[in-house]
N, C-alpha and C positions, 0 to 999 in steps of 0.2 A: 798722857793722862795717867793718873796714879791712884790705885786703891790704897787706902790708908794702911800703914805698917803695923797691923794688929789683926785680931780676929775679925775686925770690921771689914777687912779686905774681902773675905769670903762672903759676908752678908751683903755687901754692896754689889758685888758681882752677881750674886743670885737675884737680887732685886732688879738689877739692870736687865738680866735675861728674862725674868718673869714679866716685867712691864712691857717689854717688846712683844712678848707672846700674847699678853692679855689685851693690849690696846688695839683698837680698830684702825687708828690713824697715827702711825709713826713713820719716820723716814730713815733711810740709811744711805750713806754716801757710797759712791763707787759702783762696783759691779761690772757687768759686761759693757765695754765701751761701744756705743753705737757708731756705725760707720760714718754717719753724718758728722758726729762730733769728732771722730778720729781725724777727719779732714780739716778740722779747725785747730789752728795753733794760736792759743791765747797769748797776746803780747803785753797788754796793759788793761787795767780796770781803772775807771774813775767813778767813785760813788759819791753822790750828793744827796743827803737825807735830812729832812726836818723831823725832829722827834717830838711827837705829841704825847707827853708823859701822862696827863690826866686820862686820855682816851686809849693809852697803850697802843699807839699807832705810829706808823712811819709814812713819809710821803717824799718822793724824789725821783731820782733816775740813776741808772748805771750806764756808762758809756764804755764799750768794750772795743779795743783795737785788736784785731785778729788777722791772721794770714790763712787764706784757703790754700791748701796744698795743690788741689786740683779744682777746675771749674765744677760747679755744682748748682743745682736749682734750689737747695735747701740750707737753712741754718737752724740750729737746735740749741736751746738753752734750757737749763733746769731752774724752776721757780715753783714753790708750793702754790697750790690753787687758793690758799687762804688769802693771798695777796692778789690784787687786781691790776692787770696791765692796762694802761690807758692809751698808750701810743708807742709806736716803734718806727724809727727811721734807720735806714741803711745808707751810709754815705750821704746823709742829709735829705734823703728822699723817703717819703712816707711809704710804708709797706703794709700789706695785709698779714694777719697772723691769727693763729688759734692758740688757746691756752687751756689745756686739759691734761689730766693725769700728771700734774706737776711738771709739765713740759710745755715750752713755748716753741711752736712750729712757725717758721718763717719760710714761705715758698715763693719763688719768683720764676714764673714760666720762662722768662727770657734768660734766666740763669745768672749766677754770680760768678764773675771771672776769678781765676786763680790770682792770688796776691792779696794786697792789703785791703781791709774794709773796716769801717767804724760803724758799730751798731749801738744806737741809743734806745734804751727801754725805759719809759716812764711808767711808774707804778705807785701803788699806795695800799694801805690796809693795816690789818692787825696781824703781825707775825706770830707764829706759834709760841705758846708760853712753855717754858721749861718744866718738865715733869719732875725730874730728879737730877738737877745739874751738879757736876758737869757731865755725868754719864748719859743722861737722857736730856738733851739740850733744848734750846729755844731762848726766848727773852725771859728774864726775871725782873719784874717790876716791884720794887720794894722801897723801904725807907730805912735810913740809918737811925741811930739812937736819938738824934736831934730832929727827927721827923723830916729830914731833907731827902729828896728823891735819890734813889740808887738803882741804876739800871745796868744789868749784866747780861752779856750774850755768851752762850756756849753752843757749839755746833760741830764738834769733831765727828760724832756718830752720824749726824744728819747731813752734814755738809753745808756750805754757804748758801745753798738754795733755799734754806728756810727764811732768809731775809733779803737776798739779792740775786738777780739773774746771773747765772754763771755756767761754766762747764764744770759740772760737779764730778770730777774724777781725779784721783791723786796723781795721775801720769802727766798732767799738764798744769803748769803754773805760769803766771804772767811774767815772762822773761824780763820785761822792762818795768816791773813793779806796779804799784798801786797808789793813786791819789784818793784821799778820803776827806770829804767835807761833811761835818756833822753840826747841825744847828740845834742848840738847846737853850732853855731859859737862862737868863743872866744869873750869875752866882754859882752855876755848876761848871765843872770841868769835864772834858772828854779825854780819856787815856786810850792811846792806840799804838799801833806799830810804827816803826820808822822814826822819823824826826818831825817835830812840830814846826810847820812852816810859818803859820800866821794865825792870829786870833783876831777876829773882826766882830766888834759889837755894833748892833743896829737895833734901835728901839729896845724892846724887852728881851731880845735874843742875842746869843753869841754864837759865831761859827768858828769851829776849830778845823784847821787844815793840816792833816797828817800825810806824810809821804814816805814811801820806801822805794828805793831803786833796785832792791834785791828781788829775786824770785821769792814767792811766798805761797804756801798752801792756802786754798780758799777758806778752810776752817779757821785759819789764823787771821783772815781779813775781818776782824771784829773790833769793837770798841766797848768801853765801859764808861758810864756816866755817874758822877757823884760829887759830893761836897768835898773834893779832894784838896789836900795841901801837897805840894810837890817838894819833897825833901831830896837834896842832891848831894852826891859825892862824886869822886872820879876813881877810875881803876886803870892801872898801868899793866898792859898785857905782857905775856911772856916774850913778845917781840919788841916791847918798849913803847907801844902805842897807847896813848891816853884815850880812854873811852868814858863818856859821861854815864853816870849812874843816876837813875831817877825813880823814886818810889812815890807813886800816886796813892797816898794813904788818906783815909778819912780824917777829917779835921779832929774828930773825937779821939783818934789814936795816934796823932802825929808824934807824941812823945816817945813812941816805940819804934819809930822809923829807922833811926840810925843803928839801932841794934840789929835790925833785919839787914841793912846794907852792909854792916860789918860781917855778918854771916855770909852774905852774898860774895863779898870779896874773897873770903877764905875758900869758899866752894869753887869759885872761878879758878883760883890757883890750882886746886886739885884737879879739876876737869881739864885744864890746859895741860897739865903734866902728862896726862894719858891720851888726850884726844887732839892736842894742838890748840893754837890761839883761838880765843873767843871768836865765833864766826861772823859777827856783825859789827866789826870795829868801826865802820864808817857811820854807824847810827848810835845805838845806845845799849846799855844794860838796864832794862826797865822792869818794874814790878807795879802791878795795880792791885789794890785791895778789892776783893769781891766777896759776895755773900755765899760762896760755896768753897769747897776745899782748894780749887785752883786748877789751872790748865797751862799748856805749853805755848801760849800765843807768842809768836815770834817778836823778839825785842821788847815785849811787854808781858812777861809771864805773870799770871794772876795767882794770888795767894789769899786764902780765906781762913786759915787756922787762927785760933784766938791768942796768938803770940805765946803759946806754951811750947817749951822745948824739951827734948830729951837731952840728958847730960851724958856725953861720951868722953871719958878721960878728962873731965873738967871743962869740956867745951860744949856750947849749945849746938844742937843739931835738930833740924826739922826735915822729916822725910819728904813732905810736900815741897818745901822750898828747894831741896836738892834735886828731887826727881824731876819736877817740872822744868827746872833750869837746865838739867842735863839734856832735855829735849832740844835745846838750842843746837846741839850737835846731832843728836839722834832723833830725827823727825823733821826738824826745820832745815838743817844742813844736809844730812844724809837722809833721803826721803824714799819711802817705799814706792815703787812703780805701781803697785796694786795692793789693796788692803789685804789680799791673801798673804802678803809677806809682812804683816804688821808686827810680828815678833821682832823684826830687826830693830825697829825704833823702841818698842817697849821692853823687849828682853835685854838688849844691850844697855839701854838706859837703866834698867833695874840692876843689871850687873855693875854699872857704874857706882851704885850705892855701896856695893861691897868694897869697891876701891876707895871710896871715901872713908869707910871704916878702917881699911888697911892703913890709910894715911893718919887717921886719928888714934887708932888703937893697935896698929901692927897686924901681923898675920892672924893673930887670935881674933881681932875684930873682924877681919875679912871672913874667917871661918864661922864666926857666930852668925853673921848675916846670911852666909850661904846655907848654913844649917836651917835657919829660919825660913828661907825661901823654899828649901827642899820640902819642908813640911806643908807648904801651901800648894804643892803640885797636885792637881786632881786627876790628871791623865785620862780624861774621859774621851778626848778626841785628839787627833794630831794637830799640832799648832800650824802646820802648813798642809792644808787639805786639798787644794786644787789651785787653779788660776782664775782671775777675773771674778773675785768674790766681793760682795759688799761688806761694809764694816760690821754690820750686825751679825753676819754669818761667821765672822772670824773672832770677834771679841770674846775673850774669856780670861780668867786669871792666869791660865797657863802661858799666854803670850808674854806675860811678865815673868812668872816664876820659873817655869820650865825653860823659857828662853835664857834667863839668867843662869840657871843650873847648867845648861848646855855650854854657855860661855866659860863657866868655871871648869867644866870638863875639858874644854878645848885648851884652856890655859895649862892645865895639868899635863895633857897629852903632848903639847908642843914645848912646854917649858917657857919661862918668862923671857929669855933672850930672843926667842922666836915669836912668841905670841904677841907681846906688847907692841913691837914695831909694826906688825901686820895690822893690828887693831888701829893704831894711829894712822897708818896709811889709808885704811878704809875711811877714816874721818877727815883726811886732809887731801887726798889725791883728787884733782879735778874730775877724773873719770867717774867718781862716785858721789860727787857733791854738787850743791847749788842747782845748776840747770839740768844736771843728770840725775837719774833715778836708779834704784837698785832692786834686785830680787834676791831670793835665797840662793839661786844658782850663782849670781854675781859674787856674793859673799863667799860661798864655798870655793869657787874657782880662784879667788884672790888668796885665801888661806892655803889652798892646795899648792898653788904656784909658788908662793913665797916660802912655804915650808918645805917644798920639794917632797910632799907626801900626797897620796890620793886620799883626801878626807871625805869624799862624797859618801862612802858607806856610813861614816859616823854622822854626817849631817842628816842623811836620810833616816837613819835609825832613830835619832833623837827628835827630829822635827817632823818627819812624815809618817811615823808610826806611834803607837802607844806602848810599844815594848819597853821593857827595862832589862838590863843585863841580868841573866839568871845564873848565879854562881851556885854550883853544887859542890859541897864539901863532904867527903865520905871517909870515915875511918877505915883504914885497911890493915892496921896492926896496932900494937900497944902504943907506939909513939909515931905512927906514920898515918898520913892522910893523902887523899887524892882530891885535887881541885880541878874542876872543869867548868867551862862556860858553855851553855847550850846554844846561845844565839849571838856569839861574838861577831860584830860587823867587820872588824879588822884587827890586826895585831895592836895591842894596847899595853902600855906600861901599867904595872900594878904593884902595890905594896901589901905585904901580908905580915901581920904580927905573929910571931911564934915565940916559943919559950926560949929560943936562942937569939931573939932580937927581931929586927925588921928585915924581911926578905924582899928584895926588889928584883923584878923580872919583867920580861916582855911576854905577855900572855897571847897564845895562839889557840887554835881550835883543839890542839892536843892537850891531854890531861897533864897535870903537874904533880909530882910527888913532893910532899912536904913533911919534914920531920919536926915534931913538936910534942912535948909532953902534955900540953893542953890543947884545947880547940883553937885552931888558927883563926885569926880575925882578918877577914878579907877587906881590903880598902878601908883601914881604920879611920882615915881622914875624910871619908865619904866624898871622894872626888867623882864618883859615878852615881848615876841614877840606877838603882839596882835592887835585887832581891837575893838574899843568901839563904840557901837551904842546907841544913846540917843533917846528915844521915848517920 
């Protein structure tokens, strides 16, 4: 998810925070994983829903295949109480349940054996309406310019529980994928994840069957409905595999679709250069037009800007198009085990934008974006505060901007020959991708091991504190100066501009004598998050 690349960033984040504080009934994904749910390994979801657009309602069921690690007398699912559960079966047998505090409790005195089980939950009702999508999510029921229904879902902050029963925690994804059946009035199309399997018309309604065999975060198990025209191209990956590209664009805007797909092709080439082949080659590169800025929904990224582009060295660029697509690598492929480590997906993906500018406009382009991001750091709280936190506790602008600034510092400290291969390894090694999940410690240990440096002090300094490097420059003679850092976490390379040129050295806790007829400029390229005091 991306705040817009302007002063609007700060405003949106403030509104997001204030709305959570002021509302009596909002939801947040994740948090401390309950032992009952920790015992449940989700393998597959099947969702089947009829969408009642006039009444803003849904009706259907979710079938969950799961594995219990140990025998237990309880199962536990998340579902907001705004939706009514009608019936539950476990392994085709009716069971008793309670549904309160947005939790479905299923208790069997005889116990549920360890191993495979299938739970079918039938339910219906009016799902929560989005307050400020995509940041404060829910369903958005609206119409396009031609007065055709347009239904959009966002639930990153809230989790999939706002519209389907699930295990709402980022540490568990359905390893065997998801089947989705959505029934809508004839004439409308459903855009969703994975590949479209079948379209079945019956009477006045049409059912769309979408399927993914990949793991997928529950907040990406969403769909969008509209008077869509499907505009198609193909993309050949860095490994030579052909992937279909599909843009579900409103019929009113179909003439703009190929331009968007052309931008998508270029951006894919850039992202593949740094992070490896497009992660979902067996399915598609998808985009769905929505009525909000957009989100990172797996294989069907959403886009809602009015087709206006920034010009970068003569090329069209959209921050939303690039950022949300970058999440195919950072969020969808490399996934946080806990929202406490959300900076990994948002910070590294924001850093990816600087690499796009590097490709389009050279190192000056990279520096311009990094400078912009640095001005957006508020530094009010650490971006890694603790473990087992929910999304609302973690979300702030700094997981984007300070996370990106930190990655820029790491690049400078390690050098490109070391930094970029490690970053690509994080994005491609099976240890960190798809079925596996990562924490800040995992990222730090990888960079430390591969660089043969102990980088933990630097990771902790940037991510677990609100400190910034405190450089003290004191004149000690007519043309001499003393430089010292009060809170240096480790030996770091530094550049200092003097009257004699640029001085490069490795800075330690010891003071450094500098000769210069003018005031030395510490870190002129702003590689560090810092404060400089001249005495």
